[in-house]
mmCIF file as gemmi writes it, N, C-alpha and C atoms, coordinates in Angstrom:
data_model
loop_
_atom_site.group_PDB
_atom_site.id
_atom_site.type_symbol
_atom_site.label_atom_id
_atom_site.label_alt_id
_atom_site.label_comp_id
_atom_site.label_asym_id
_atom_site.label_entity_id
_atom_site.label_seq_id
_atom_site.pdbx_PDB_ins_code
_atom_site.Cartn_x
_atom_site.Cartn_y
_atom_site.Cartn_z
_atom_site.occupancy
_atom_site.B_iso_or_equiv
_atom_site.pdbx_formal_charge
_atom_site.auth_seq_id
_atom_site.auth_asym_id
_atom_site.pdbx_PDB_model_num
ATOM 1 N N . UNK Axp A 1 ? 0.834 -1.106 -0.027 1 0 ? 1 A 1
ATOM 2 C CA . UNK Axp A 1 ? 0.28 0.264 0.084 1 0 ? 1 A 1
ATOM 3 C C . UNK Axp A 1 ? 1.117 1.334 -0.377 1 0 ? 1 A 1
ATOM 4 N N . UNK Axp A 2 ? 0.184 2.451 -1.007 1 0 ? 2 A 1
ATOM 5 C CA . UNK Axp A 2 ? 1.238 3.7 -0.553 1 0 ? 2 A 1
ATOM 6 C C . UNK Axp A 2 ? 0.123 4.65 -1.717 1 0 ? 2 A 1
ATOM 7 N N . UNK Axp A 3 ? 0.541 5.616 -0.467 1 0 ? 3 A 1
ATOM 8 C CA . UNK Axp A 3 ? -0.207 6.81 -0.78 1 0 ? 3 A 1
ATOM 9 C C . UNK Axp A 3 ? 0.239 8.337 0.003 1 0 ? 3 A 1
ATOM 10 N N . UNK Axp A 4 ? -0.355 9.418 -0.264 1 0 ? 4 A 1
ATOM 11 C CA . UNK Axp A 4 ? 0.406 9.928 0.485 1 0 ? 4 A 1
ATOM 12 C C . UNK Axp A 4 ? -0.716 10.545 1.112 1 0 ? 4 A 1
ATOM 13 N N . UNK Axp A 5 ? -0.326 11.905 1.718 1 0 ? 5 A 1
ATOM 14 C CA . UNK Axp A 5 ? -0.742 12.491 3.202 1 0 ? 5 A 1
ATOM 15 C C . UNK Axp A 5 ? -0.23 13.413 3.106 1 0 ? 5 A 1
ATOM 16 N N . UNK Axp A 6 ? -1.745 14.687 2.806 1 0 ? 6 A 1
ATOM 17 C CA . UNK Axp A 6 ? -1.651 16.244 3.635 1 0 ? 6 A 1
ATOM 18 C C . UNK Axp A 6 ? -2.093 16.44 4.22 1 0 ? 6 A 1
ATOM 19 N N . UNK Axp A 7 ? -1.049 17.451 4.936 1 0 ? 7 A 1
ATOM 20 C CA . UNK Axp A 7 ? -1.44 18.356 6.252 1 0 ? 7 A 1
ATOM 21 C C . UNK Axp A 7 ? -1.049 19.675 6.367 1 0 ? 7 A 1
ATOM 22 N N . UNK Axp A 8 ? -2.12 20.417 6.928 1 0 ? 8 A 1
ATOM 23 C CA . UNK Axp A 8 ? -1.748 21.843 7.019 1 0 ? 8 A 1
ATOM 24 C C . UNK Axp A 8 ? -0.581 22.052 8.938 1 0 ? 8 A 1
ATOM 25 N N . UNK Axp A 9 ? 0.755 23.081 8.056 1 0 ? 9 A 1
ATOM 26 C CA . UNK Axp A 9 ? 1.219 23.184 8.993 1 0 ? 9 A 1
ATOM 27 C C . UNK Axp A 9 ? 1.505 24.559 9.762 1 0 ? 9 A 1
ATOM 28 N N . UNK Axp A 10 ? 1.5 25.137 10.67 1 0 ? 10 A 1
ATOM 29 C CA . UNK Axp A 10 ? 1.708 26.487 10.893 1 0 ? 10 A 1
ATOM 30 C C . UNK Axp A 10 ? 3.796 26.914 10.763 1 0 ? 10 A 1
ATOM 31 N N . UNK Axp A 11 ? 3.774 27.909 10.149 1 0 ? 11 A 1
ATOM 32 C CA . UNK Axp A 11 ? 5.252 28.532 9.694 1 0 ? 11 A 1
ATOM 33 C C . UNK Axp A 11 ? 4.451 29.839 10.54 1 0 ? 11 A 1
ATOM 34 N N . UNK Axp A 12 ? 4.454 30.379 11.194 1 0 ? 12 A 1
ATOM 35 C CA . UNK Axp A 12 ? 4.44 31.764 11.715 1 0 ? 12 A 1
ATOM 36 C C . UNK Axp A 12 ? 4.794 32.912 10.988 1 0 ? 12 A 1
ATOM 37 N N . UNK Axp A 13 ? 5.218 32.992 9.832 1 0 ? 13 A 1
ATOM 38 C CA . UNK Axp A 13 ? 4.834 33.474 8.962 1 0 ? 13 A 1
ATOM 39 C C . UNK Axp A 13 ? 4.218 34.947 8.817 1 0 ? 13 A 1
ATOM 40 N N . UNK Axp A 14 ? 3.874 36.208 8.927 1 0 ? 14 A 1
ATOM 41 C CA . UNK Axp A 14 ? 2.868 36.88 8.813 1 0 ? 14 A 1
ATOM 42 C C . UNK Axp A 14 ? 3.006 37.177 7.936 1 0 ? 14 A 1
ATOM 43 N N . UNK Axp A 15 ? 3.288 36.912 6.292 1 0 ? 15 A 1
ATOM 44 C CA . UNK Axp A 15 ? 2.354 37.052 5.191 1 0 ? 15 A 1
ATOM 45 C C . UNK Axp A 15 ? 2.292 35.681 4.956 1 0 ? 15 A 1
ATOM 46 N N . UNK Axp A 16 ? 2.456 34.821 5.302 1 0 ? 16 A 1
ATOM 47 C CA . UNK Axp A 16 ? 1.967 32.795 5.277 1 0 ? 16 A 1
ATOM 48 C C . UNK Axp A 16 ? 2.351 32.278 6.488 1 0 ? 16 A 1
ATOM 49 N N . UNK Axp A 17 ? 1.206 32.321 7.01 1 0 ? 17 A 1
ATOM 50 C CA . UNK Axp A 17 ? 1.391 31.688 8.26 1 0 ? 17 A 1
ATOM 51 C C . UNK Axp A 17 ? 1.204 30.131 8.4 1 0 ? 17 A 1
ATOM 52 N N . UNK Axp A 18 ? 0.455 29.749 7.647 1 0 ? 18 A 1
ATOM 53 C CA . UNK Axp A 18 ? 0.239 28.5 6.762 1 0 ? 18 A 1
ATOM 54 C C . UNK Axp A 18 ? 1.224 27.876 5.287 1 0 ? 18 A 1
ATOM 55 N N . UNK Axp A 19 ? 1.113 26.927 5.407 1 0 ? 19 A 1
ATOM 56 C CA . UNK Axp A 19 ? 1.945 25.428 4.59 1 0 ? 19 A 1
ATOM 57 C C . UNK Axp A 19 ? 1.117 24.405 4.38 1 0 ? 19 A 1
ATOM 58 N N . UNK Axp A 20 ? 0.567 23.88 3.325 1 0 ? 20 A 1
ATOM 59 C CA . UNK Axp A 20 ? 0.447 22.668 3.06 1 0 ? 20 A 1
ATOM 60 C C . UNK Axp A 20 ? 1.773 21.518 2.623 1 0 ? 20 A 1
ATOM 61 N N . UNK Axp A 21 ? 1.822 20.803 3.459 1 0 ? 21 A 1
ATOM 62 C CA . UNK Axp A 21 ? 2.743 19.743 3.007 1 0 ? 21 A 1
ATOM 63 C C . UNK Axp A 21 ? 2.445 18.438 2.971 1 0 ? 21 A 1
ATOM 64 N N . UNK Axp A 22 ? 3.336 17.677 2.766 1 0 ? 22 A 1
ATOM 65 C CA . UNK Axp A 22 ? 2.368 16.575 2.535 1 0 ? 22 A 1
ATOM 66 C C . UNK Axp A 22 ? 3.665 15.083 2.747 1 0 ? 22 A 1
ATOM 67 N N . UNK Axp A 23 ? 3.465 13.896 3.323 1 0 ? 23 A 1
ATOM 68 C CA . UNK Axp A 23 ? 3.992 12.923 3.557 1 0 ? 23 A 1
ATOM 69 C C . UNK Axp A 23 ? 4.062 11.609 2.656 1 0 ? 23 A 1
ATOM 70 N N . UNK Axp A 24 ? 4.492 10.77 2.744 1 0 ? 24 A 1
ATOM 71 C CA . UNK Axp A 24 ? 4.373 9.51 1.787 1 0 ? 24 A 1
ATOM 72 C C . UNK Axp A 24 ? 4.308 8.321 2.414 1 0 ? 24 A 1
ATOM 73 N N . UNK Axp A 25 ? 3.624 7.569 2.263 1 0 ? 25 A 1
ATOM 74 C CA . UNK Axp A 25 ? 3.651 6.286 3.694 1 0 ? 25 A 1
ATOM 75 C C . UNK Axp A 25 ? 3.55 4.779 2.324 1 0 ? 25 A 1
ATOM 76 N N . UNK Axp A 26 ? 4.627 4.258 3.19 1 0 ? 26 A 1
ATOM 77 C CA . UNK Axp A 26 ? 4.548 3.022 2.267 1 0 ? 26 A 1
ATOM 78 C C . UNK Axp A 26 ? 5.091 1.85 2.939 1 0 ? 26 A 1
ATOM 79 N N . UNK Axp A 27 ? 3.893 0.674 2.719 1 0 ? 27 A 1
ATOM 80 C CA . UNK Axp A 27 ? 3.716 -0.046 3.202 1 0 ? 27 A 1
ATOM 81 C C . UNK Axp A 27 ? 3.354 -1.471 2.647 1 0 ? 27 A 1
ATOM 82 N N . UNK Axp A 28 ? 4.705 -2.656 3.169 1 0 ? 28 A 1
ATOM 83 C CA . UNK Axp A 28 ? 4.331 -3.69 2.403 1 0 ? 28 A 1
ATOM 84 C C . UNK Axp A 28 ? 4.291 -4.849 4.225 1 0 ? 28 A 1
ATOM 85 N N . UNK Axp A 29 ? 3.225 -6.005 3.579 1 0 ? 29 A 1
ATOM 86 C CA . UNK Axp A 29 ? 3.101 -6.795 4.761 1 0 ? 29 A 1
ATOM 87 C C . UNK Axp A 29 ? 3.04 -8.083 3.969 1 0 ? 29 A 1
ATOM 88 N N . UNK Axp A 30 ? 3.643 -8.673 4.878 1 0 ? 30 A 1
ATOM 89 C CA . UNK Axp A 30 ? 4.082 -10.029 4.51 1 0 ? 30 A 1
ATOM 90 C C . UNK Axp A 30 ? 3.278 -11.536 5.394 1 0 ? 30 A 1
ATOM 91 N N . UNK Axp A 31 ? 2.119 -11.938 4.7 1 0 ? 31 A 1
ATOM 92 C CA . UNK Axp A 31 ? 1.175 -12.555 5.396 1 0 ? 31 A 1
ATOM 93 C C . UNK Axp A 31 ? 1.699 -13.631 5.912 1 0 ? 31 A 1
ATOM 94 N N . UNK Axp A 32 ? 2.249 -14.233 5.796 1 0 ? 32 A 1
ATOM 95 C CA . UNK Axp A 32 ? 3.105 -15.286 5.95 1 0 ? 32 A 1
ATOM 96 C C . UNK Axp A 32 ? 3.842 -15.357 7.18 1 0 ? 32 A 1
ATOM 97 N N . UNK Axp A 33 ? 4.777 -14.278 6.627 1 0 ? 33 A 1
ATOM 98 C CA . UNK Axp A 33 ? 5.831 -14.465 7.746 1 0 ? 33 A 1
ATOM 99 C C . UNK Axp A 33 ? 5.053 -13.257 8.672 1 0 ? 33 A 1
ATOM 100 N N . UNK Axp A 34 ? 4.329 -12.732 8.714 1 0 ? 34 A 1
ATOM 101 C CA . UNK Axp A 34 ? 3.393 -11.081 9.928 1 0 ? 34 A 1
ATOM 102 C C . UNK Axp A 34 ? 4.847 -10.15 9.511 1 0 ? 34 A 1
ATOM 103 N N . UNK Axp A 35 ? 5.628 -10.456 8.608 1 0 ? 35 A 1
ATOM 104 C CA . UNK Axp A 35 ? 6.468 -9.004 8.754 1 0 ? 35 A 1
ATOM 105 C C . UNK Axp A 35 ? 6.031 -7.87 8.5 1 0 ? 35 A 1
ATOM 106 N N . UNK Axp A 36 ? 6.481 -6.544 8.272 1 0 ? 36 A 1
ATOM 107 C CA . UNK Axp A 36 ? 6.082 -5.507 8.07 1 0 ? 36 A 1
ATOM 108 C C . UNK Axp A 36 ? 7.386 -4.651 7.057 1 0 ? 36 A 1
ATOM 109 N N . UNK Axp A 37 ? 7.438 -4.223 6.458 1 0 ? 37 A 1
ATOM 110 C CA . UNK Axp A 37 ? 7.977 -2.615 5.997 1 0 ? 37 A 1
ATOM 111 C C . UNK Axp A 37 ? 7.755 -1.307 6.032 1 0 ? 37 A 1
ATOM 112 N N . UNK Axp A 38 ? 7.577 -0.718 6.764 1 0 ? 38 A 1
ATOM 113 C CA . UNK Axp A 38 ? 7.338 0.403 6.102 1 0 ? 38 A 1
ATOM 114 C C . UNK Axp A 38 ? 8.401 1.882 5.377 1 0 ? 38 A 1
ATOM 115 N N . UNK Axp A 39 ? 7.934 2.448 5.217 1 0 ? 39 A 1
ATOM 116 C CA . UNK Axp A 39 ? 8.882 3.89 5.062 1 0 ? 39 A 1
ATOM 117 C C . UNK Axp A 39 ? 8.112 4.63 4.926 1 0 ? 39 A 1
ATOM 118 N N . UNK Axp A 40 ? 8.591 5.427 5.549 1 0 ? 40 A 1
ATOM 119 C CA . UNK Axp A 40 ? 7.688 6.968 5.356 1 0 ? 40 A 1
ATOM 120 C C . UNK Axp A 40 ? 8.519 7.835 4.682 1 0 ? 40 A 1
ATOM 121 N N . UNK Axp A 41 ? 8.178 8.901 3.75 1 0 ? 41 A 1
ATOM 122 C CA . UNK Axp A 41 ? 9.077 10.338 3.322 1 0 ? 41 A 1
ATOM 123 C C . UNK Axp A 41 ? 8.345 11.289 3.501 1 0 ? 41 A 1
ATOM 124 N N . UNK Axp A 42 ? 9.603 12.122 3.683 1 0 ? 42 A 1
ATOM 125 C CA . UNK Axp A 42 ? 9.122 13.326 4.602 1 0 ? 42 A 1
ATOM 126 C C . UNK Axp A 42 ? 9.725 14.561 3.756 1 0 ? 42 A 1
ATOM 127 N N . UNK Axp A 43 ? 10.049 15.714 3.203 1 0 ? 43 A 1
ATOM 128 C CA . UNK Axp A 43 ? 10.818 16.371 3.183 1 0 ? 43 A 1
ATOM 129 C C . UNK Axp A 43 ? 10.711 17.361 4.182 1 0 ? 43 A 1
ATOM 130 N N . UNK Axp A 44 ? 10.132 17.442 5.233 1 0 ? 44 A 1
ATOM 131 C CA . UNK Axp A 44 ? 11.083 17.749 6.654 1 0 ? 44 A 1
ATOM 132 C C . UNK Axp A 44 ? 11.549 16.557 7.844 1 0 ? 44 A 1
ATOM 133 N N . UNK Axp A 45 ? 12.867 16.867 8.143 1 0 ? 45 A 1
ATOM 134 C CA . UNK Axp A 45 ? 13.85 16.094 8.197 1 0 ? 45 A 1
ATOM 135 C C . UNK Axp A 45 ? 13.503 15.507 10.244 1 0 ? 45 A 1
ATOM 136 N N . UNK Axp A 46 ? 13.011 16.273 10.424 1 0 ? 46 A 1
ATOM 137 C CA . UNK Axp A 46 ? 12.334 15.788 11.893 1 0 ? 46 A 1
ATOM 138 C C . UNK Axp A 46 ? 10.649 16.393 11.818 1 0 ? 46 A 1
ATOM 139 N N . UNK Axp A 47 ? 10.156 15.59 11.21 1 0 ? 47 A 1
ATOM 140 C CA . UNK Axp A 47 ? 8.579 15.924 11.202 1 0 ? 47 A 1
ATOM 141 C C . UNK Axp A 47 ? 8.108 15.487 12.769 1 0 ? 47 A 1
ATOM 142 N N . UNK Axp A 48 ? 7.142 15.791 13.219 1 0 ? 48 A 1
ATOM 143 C CA . UNK Axp A 48 ? 6.261 15.62 13.97 1 0 ? 48 A 1
ATOM 144 C C . UNK Axp A 48 ? 5.673 13.159 13.895 1 0 ? 48 A 1
ATOM 145 N N . UNK Axp A 49 ? 6.208 13.361 12.538 1 0 ? 49 A 1
ATOM 146 C CA . UNK Axp A 49 ? 5.136 11.551 12.38 1 0 ? 49 A 1
ATOM 147 C C . UNK Axp A 49 ? 6.46 10.891 12.456 1 0 ? 49 A 1
ATOM 148 N N . UNK Axp A 50 ? 7.751 11.397 12.074 1 0 ? 50 A 1
ATOM 149 C CA . UNK Axp A 50 ? 8.427 10.609 12.223 1 0 ? 50 A 1
ATOM 150 C C . UNK Axp A 50 ? 8.948 10.072 13.195 1 0 ? 50 A 1
ATOM 151 N N . UNK Axp A 51 ? 9.299 11.141 14.402 1 0 ? 51 A 1
ATOM 152 C CA . UNK Axp A 51 ? 9.385 11.283 15.676 1 0 ? 51 A 1
ATOM 153 C C . UNK Axp A 51 ? 8.109 10.282 16.766 1 0 ? 51 A 1
ATOM 154 N N . UNK Axp A 52 ? 6.888 10.74 16.472 1 0 ? 52 A 1
ATOM 155 C CA . UNK Axp A 52 ? 6.28 9.541 16.698 1 0 ? 52 A 1
ATOM 156 C C . UNK Axp A 52 ? 6.415 8.053 16.176 1 0 ? 52 A 1
ATOM 157 N N . UNK Axp A 53 ? 6.708 8.31 14.804 1 0 ? 53 A 1
ATOM 158 C CA . UNK Axp A 53 ? 6.458 6.602 14.211 1 0 ? 53 A 1
ATOM 159 C C . UNK Axp A 53 ? 7.401 6.058 15.058 1 0 ? 53 A 1
ATOM 160 N N . UNK Axp A 54 ? 8.862 6.223 15.194 1 0 ? 54 A 1
ATOM 161 C CA . UNK Axp A 54 ? 10.058 6.295 16.131 1 0 ? 54 A 1
ATOM 162 C C . UNK Axp A 54 ? 9.808 5.513 17.198 1 0 ? 54 A 1
ATOM 163 N N . UNK Axp A 55 ? 8.838 6.468 18.199 1 0 ? 55 A 1
ATOM 164 C CA . UNK Axp A 55 ? 8.83 6.346 19.215 1 0 ? 55 A 1
ATOM 165 C C . UNK Axp A 55 ? 7.656 5.412 19.98 1 0 ? 55 A 1
ATOM 166 N N . UNK Axp A 56 ? 6.496 5.053 18.77 1 0 ? 56 A 1
ATOM 167 C CA . UNK Axp A 56 ? 6.164 4.098 18.738 1 0 ? 56 A 1
ATOM 168 C C . UNK Axp A 56 ? 6.68 3.013 18.412 1 0 ? 56 A 1
ATOM 169 N N . UNK Axp A 57 ? 7.447 2.622 17.859 1 0 ? 57 A 1
ATOM 170 C CA . UNK Axp A 57 ? 7.975 1.758 17.366 1 0 ? 57 A 1
ATOM 171 C C . UNK Axp A 57 ? 9.195 0.779 18.347 1 0 ? 57 A 1
ATOM 172 N N . UNK Axp A 58 ? 9.538 1.457 18.893 1 0 ? 58 A 1
ATOM 173 C CA . UNK Axp A 58 ? 10.133 1.604 20.204 1 0 ? 58 A 1
ATOM 174 C C . UNK Axp A 58 ? 9.703 1.151 21.421 1 0 ? 58 A 1
ATOM 175 N N . UNK Axp A 59 ? 8.598 2.18 21.633 1 0 ? 59 A 1
ATOM 176 C CA . UNK Axp A 59 ? 7.887 1.673 23.108 1 0 ? 59 A 1
ATOM 177 C C . UNK Axp A 59 ? 6.556 0.863 22.856 1 0 ? 59 A 1
ATOM 178 N N . UNK Axp A 60 ? 6.057 0.179 21.803 1 0 ? 60 A 1
ATOM 179 C CA . UNK Axp A 60 ? 4.95 -0.075 21.851 1 0 ? 60 A 1
ATOM 180 C C . UNK Axp A 60 ? 4.679 -1.507 20.691 1 0 ? 60 A 1
ATOM 181 N N . UNK Axp A 61 ? 5.388 -2.118 20.276 1 0 ? 61 A 1
ATOM 182 C CA . UNK Axp A 61 ? 6.1 -2.721 19.372 1 0 ? 61 A 1
ATOM 183 C C . UNK Axp A 61 ? 4.852 -4.066 18.871 1 0 ? 61 A 1
ATOM 184 N N . UNK Axp A 62 ? 4.527 -4.496 20.773 1 0 ? 62 A 1
ATOM 185 C CA . UNK Axp A 62 ? 3.604 -5.453 20.697 1 0 ? 62 A 1
ATOM 186 C C . UNK Axp A 62 ? 2.074 -4.966 20.033 1 0 ? 62 A 1
ATOM 187 N N . UNK Axp A 63 ? 1.789 -4.019 20.05 1 0 ? 63 A 1
ATOM 188 C CA . UNK Axp A 63 ? 0.725 -3.688 19.374 1 0 ? 63 A 1
ATOM 189 C C . UNK Axp A 63 ? 1.228 -3.255 18.159 1 0 ? 63 A 1
ATOM 190 N N . UNK Axp A 64 ? 1.959 -2.92 17.338 1 0 ? 64 A 1
ATOM 191 C CA . UNK Axp A 64 ? 2.191 -3.202 15.939 1 0 ? 64 A 1
ATOM 192 C C . UNK Axp A 64 ? 2.554 -4.289 15.468 1 0 ? 64 A 1
ATOM 193 N N . UNK Axp A 65 ? 2.622 -5.59 16.499 1 0 ? 65 A 1
ATOM 194 C CA . UNK Axp A 65 ? 2.467 -6.95 15.854 1 0 ? 65 A 1
ATOM 195 C C . UNK Axp A 65 ? 0.987 -7.585 15.666 1 0 ? 65 A 1
ATOM 196 N N . UNK Axp A 66 ? 0.31 -6.983 16.883 1 0 ? 66 A 1
ATOM 197 C CA . UNK Axp A 66 ? -1.207 -7.227 16.994 1 0 ? 66 A 1
ATOM 198 C C . UNK Axp A 66 ? -1.978 -6.664 16.11 1 0 ? 66 A 1
ATOM 199 N N . UNK Axp A 67 ? -1.839 -5.261 15.747 1 0 ? 67 A 1
ATOM 200 C CA . UNK Axp A 67 ? -2.069 -4.577 13.934 1 0 ? 67 A 1
ATOM 201 C C . UNK Axp A 67 ? -1.329 -4.185 13.486 1 0 ? 67 A 1
ATOM 202 N N . UNK Axp A 68 ? -1.055 -4.573 12.502 1 0 ? 68 A 1
ATOM 203 C CA . UNK Axp A 68 ? -0.069 -3.676 11.607 1 0 ? 68 A 1
ATOM 204 C C . UNK Axp A 68 ? -0.18 -2.407 10.935 1 0 ? 68 A 1
ATOM 205 N N . UNK Axp A 69 ? -1.755 -2.314 10.954 1 0 ? 69 A 1
ATOM 206 C CA . UNK Axp A 69 ? -2.32 -0.636 10.44 1 0 ? 69 A 1
ATOM 207 C C . UNK Axp A 69 ? -1.456 0.387 11.384 1 0 ? 69 A 1
ATOM 208 N N . UNK Axp A 70 ? -1.405 -0.176 12.913 1 0 ? 70 A 1
ATOM 209 C CA . UNK Axp A 70 ? -1.443 0.737 13.598 1 0 ? 70 A 1
ATOM 210 C C . UNK Axp A 70 ? -0.5 1.974 13.57 1 0 ? 70 A 1
ATOM 211 N N . UNK Axp A 71 ? 0.657 1.199 12.595 1 0 ? 71 A 1
ATOM 212 C CA . UNK Axp A 71 ? 1.183 3.477 12.694 1 0 ? 71 A 1
ATOM 213 C C . UNK Axp A 71 ? 0.929 3.613 11.646 1 0 ? 71 A 1
ATOM 214 N N . UNK Axp A 72 ? 0.362 3.812 10.637 1 0 ? 72 A 1
ATOM 215 C CA . UNK Axp A 72 ? -1.048 4.905 9.646 1 0 ? 72 A 1
ATOM 216 C C . UNK Axp A 72 ? -1.841 5.46 10.899 1 0 ? 72 A 1
ATOM 217 N N . UNK Axp A 73 ? -2.33 4.392 11.861 1 0 ? 73 A 1
ATOM 218 C CA . UNK Axp A 73 ? -2.942 5.8 12.901 1 0 ? 73 A 1
ATOM 219 C C . UNK Axp A 73 ? -1.781 6.734 13.556 1 0 ? 73 A 1
ATOM 220 N N . UNK Axp A 74 ? -1.235 6.223 13.391 1 0 ? 74 A 1
ATOM 221 C CA . UNK Axp A 74 ? 0.299 6.766 14.33 1 0 ? 74 A 1
ATOM 222 C C . UNK Axp A 74 ? 0.16 8.834 13.496 1 0 ? 74 A 1
ATOM 223 N N . UNK Axp A 75 ? 0.443 8.016 12.212 1 0 ? 75 A 1
ATOM 224 C CA . UNK Axp A 75 ? 1.054 9.131 11.442 1 0 ? 75 A 1
ATOM 225 C C . UNK Axp A 75 ? -0.316 9.842 11.117 1 0 ? 75 A 1
ATOM 226 N N . UNK Axp A 76 ? -1.504 9.803 10.982 1 0 ? 76 A 1
ATOM 227 C CA . UNK Axp A 76 ? -2.529 10.518 11.086 1 0 ? 76 A 1
ATOM 228 C C . UNK Axp A 76 ? -2.38 11.094 11.596 1 0 ? 76 A 1
ATOM 229 N N . UNK Axp A 77 ? -3.038 10.605 12.824 1 0 ? 77 A 1
ATOM 230 C CA . UNK Axp A 77 ? -3.243 11.605 14.305 1 0 ? 77 A 1
ATOM 231 C C . UNK Axp A 77 ? -1.6 12.425 14.708 1 0 ? 77 A 1
ATOM 232 N N . UNK Axp A 78 ? -1.125 12.295 14.263 1 0 ? 78 A 1
ATOM 233 C CA . UNK Axp A 78 ? 0.036 13.565 13.97 1 0 ? 78 A 1
ATOM 234 C C . UNK Axp A 78 ? -0.171 14.488 13.236 1 0 ? 78 A 1
ATOM 235 N N . UNK Axp A 79 ? -1.513 14.638 12.897 1 0 ? 79 A 1
ATOM 236 C CA . UNK Axp A 79 ? -1.44 15.879 11.916 1 0 ? 79 A 1
ATOM 237 C C . UNK Axp A 79 ? -3.117 16.388 12.044 1 0 ? 79 A 1
ATOM 238 N N . UNK Axp A 80 ? -4.141 15.592 12.373 1 0 ? 80 A 1
ATOM 239 C CA . UNK Axp A 80 ? -5.24 16.044 12.431 1 0 ? 80 A 1
ATOM 240 C C . UNK Axp A 80 ? -5.452 17.26 13.194 1 0 ? 80 A 1
ATOM 241 N N . UNK Axp A 81 ? -4.957 17.518 14.15 1 0 ? 81 A 1
ATOM 242 C CA . UNK Axp A 81 ? -5.174 18.538 15.025 1 0 ? 81 A 1
ATOM 243 C C . UNK Axp A 81 ? -4.937 19.79 14.245 1 0 ? 81 A 1
ATOM 244 N N . UNK Axp A 82 ? -3.834 19.999 12.952 1 0 ? 82 A 1
ATOM 245 C CA . UNK Axp A 82 ? -3.821 21.119 12.611 1 0 ? 82 A 1
ATOM 246 C C . UNK Axp A 82 ? -4.493 21.503 11.961 1 0 ? 82 A 1
ATOM 247 N N . UNK Axp A 83 ? -5.639 21.159 11.13 1 0 ? 83 A 1
ATOM 248 C CA . UNK Axp A 83 ? -6.416 21.028 10.334 1 0 ? 83 A 1
ATOM 249 C C . UNK Axp A 83 ? -7.455 22.008 11.466 1 0 ? 83 A 1
ATOM 250 N N . UNK Axp A 84 ? -8.188 21.283 12.297 1 0 ? 84 A 1
ATOM 251 C CA . UNK Axp A 84 ? -8.913 22.671 13.468 1 0 ? 84 A 1
ATOM 252 C C . UNK Axp A 84 ? -8.167 23.629 13.062 1 0 ? 84 A 1
ATOM 253 N N . UNK Axp A 85 ? -6.193 24.198 13.379 1 0 ? 85 A 1
ATOM 254 C CA . UNK Axp A 85 ? -5.861 25.036 13.544 1 0 ? 85 A 1
ATOM 255 C C . UNK Axp A 85 ? -6.386 26.211 12.556 1 0 ? 85 A 1
ATOM 256 N N . UNK Axp A 86 ? -5.848 25.148 11.449 1 0 ? 86 A 1
ATOM 257 C CA . UNK Axp A 86 ? -5.829 25.782 9.845 1 0 ? 86 A 1
ATOM 258 C C . UNK Axp A 86 ? -7.149 25.961 9.549 1 0 ? 86 A 1
ATOM 259 N N . UNK Axp A 87 ? -8.227 25.639 9.04 1 0 ? 87 A 1
ATOM 260 C CA . UNK Axp A 87 ? -9.765 26.022 9.022 1 0 ? 87 A 1
ATOM 261 C C . UNK Axp A 87 ? -9.901 27.131 10.325 1 0 ? 87 A 1
ATOM 262 N N . UNK Axp A 88 ? -9.473 27.194 11.516 1 0 ? 88 A 1
ATOM 263 C CA . UNK Axp A 88 ? -9.714 28.144 12.329 1 0 ? 88 A 1
ATOM 264 C C . UNK Axp A 88 ? -9.412 29.59 11.769 1 0 ? 88 A 1
ATOM 265 N N . UNK Axp A 89 ? -7.736 29.635 11.456 1 0 ? 89 A 1
ATOM 266 C CA . UNK Axp A 89 ? -7.278 31.273 11.131 1 0 ? 89 A 1
ATOM 267 C C . UNK Axp A 89 ? -7.886 31.048 9.727 1 0 ? 89 A 1
ATOM 268 N N . UNK Axp A 90 ? -8.392 30.577 9.328 1 0 ? 90 A 1
ATOM 269 C CA . UNK Axp A 90 ? -9.262 31.235 7.722 1 0 ? 90 A 1
ATOM 270 C C . UNK Axp A 90 ? -10.339 31.286 8.054 1 0 ? 90 A 1
ATOM 271 N N . UNK Axp A 91 ? -11.156 31.079 9.219 1 0 ? 91 A 1
ATOM 272 C CA . UNK Axp A 91 ? -12.158 31.349 8.925 1 0 ? 91 A 1
ATOM 273 C C . UNK Axp A 91 ? -12.311 32.824 9.814 1 0 ? 91 A 1
ATOM 274 N N . UNK Axp A 92 ? -11.321 32.937 10.706 1 0 ? 92 A 1
ATOM 275 C CA . UNK Axp A 92 ? -11.083 34.285 11.197 1 0 ? 92 A 1
ATOM 276 C C . UNK Axp A 92 ? -11.032 35.912 10.328 1 0 ? 92 A 1
ATOM 277 N N . UNK Axp A 93 ? -10.246 35.127 9.334 1 0 ? 93 A 1
ATOM 278 C CA . UNK Axp A 93 ? -9.909 35.923 7.785 1 0 ? 93 A 1
ATOM 279 C C . UNK Axp A 93 ? -11.264 36.192 6.759 1 0 ? 93 A 1
ATOM 280 N N . UNK Axp A 94 ? -12.13 34.854 6.393 1 0 ? 94 A 1
ATOM 281 C CA . UNK Axp A 94 ? -12.827 34.952 5.791 1 0 ? 94 A 1
ATOM 282 C C . UNK Axp A 94 ? -14.274 35.17 5.983 1 0 ? 94 A 1
ATOM 283 N N . UNK Axp A 95 ? -14.097 35.497 7.459 1 0 ? 95 A 1
ATOM 284 C CA . UNK Axp A 95 ? -15.939 36.134 7.529 1 0 ? 95 A 1
ATOM 285 C C . UNK Axp A 95 ? -16.633 36.876 7.764 1 0 ? 95 A 1
ATOM 286 N N . UNK Axp A 96 ? -15.533 37.655 8.356 1 0 ? 96 A 1
ATOM 287 C CA . UNK Axp A 96 ? -15.521 39.163 8.337 1 0 ? 96 A 1
ATOM 288 C C . UNK Axp A 96 ? -15.44 39.979 7.001 1 0 ? 96 A 1
ATOM 289 N N . UNK Axp A 97 ? -15.464 39.154 5.803 1 0 ? 97 A 1
ATOM 290 C CA . UNK Axp A 97 ? -15.188 39.769 4.22 1 0 ? 97 A 1
ATOM 291 C C . UNK Axp A 97 ? -16.752 39.608 3.483 1 0 ? 97 A 1
ATOM 292 N N . UNK Axp A 98 ? -17.384 38.373 4.012 1 0 ? 98 A 1
ATOM 293 C CA . UNK Axp A 98 ? -18.328 37.681 3.887 1 0 ? 98 A 1
ATOM 294 C C . UNK Axp A 98 ? -19.598 38.483 4.78 1 0 ? 98 A 1
C-alpha cells in the first residue's frame, strides 16, 4: 500500500502563516511471516510523524505486531489537530469579508 497524506503546518510568518505539506507512506506486509516494511517519505527531516513513529516502534512494538495498520494511525493522528487550527485561522479571515 502506498499513499500520500497532506497536512497543514503553521509556519508563523506574517505573510504566509500556514503551508500545506505532504508525507508519503509505503507499507508492505507479508502475510506468511507477519513482517512489515514501512517507509515514511517526508521533506521535513524531523517531522512530528517521524518522531512519533520512532517512539511507537520503540515503546509499543507488541501493539504493532497485533495490529499491522497501527502505524498508519500514528502518522494520521500526528497531523489531524493541525487542520482544526488551519481552518479556524482562515475562518477568522474570511468571515468578516462575507
